[in-house]
C-alpha positions, -999 to 999 in steps of 0.1 A, spaced: 275 567 771 284 558 727 263 533 707 294 513 684 290 495 653 297 458 650 332 467 635 340 490 671 334 519 655 312 552 675 279 554 662 269 590 648 249 613 662 221 623 641 206 615 607 228 601 585 223 614 549 230 602 511 233 636 493 248 641 452 278 666 450 264 691 433 302 697 413 318 660 406 282 642 413 302 617 435 269 605 465 286 610 499 263 604 536 269 627 557 262 633 593 228 660 601 229 666 644 193 667 658 197 705 661 208 716 631 182 733 606 186 764 582 213 768 559 253 761 561 282 754 535 300 721 538 325 712 511 329 684 495 347 653 505 356 639 473 361 674 455 361 700 477 347 726 466 314 743 484 281 727 491 246 749 502 232 731 521 197 738 533 181 715 559 145 717 569 126 696 590 94 685 590 67 684 626 81 648 631 116 662 633 128 639 599 151 657 579 156 671 537 183 686 527 183 699 493 227 707 480 234 735 458 264 748 444 277 774 470 281 808 462 
């Protein structure tokens, strides 16, 4: 069953995290799904440059995301 926001769109599943692109400086929101952790690469939706995301979680499951320029 999908939950819907007031505007009718499906609610993203996972943690909504605001991050700042290390290239263009724009702040964007990304969704980190509950089972995601470790390192991955994702492109900025504004400038399309690649990020290196490092996702960690504490013992309660709260997410922390570090973003660097991908090598």
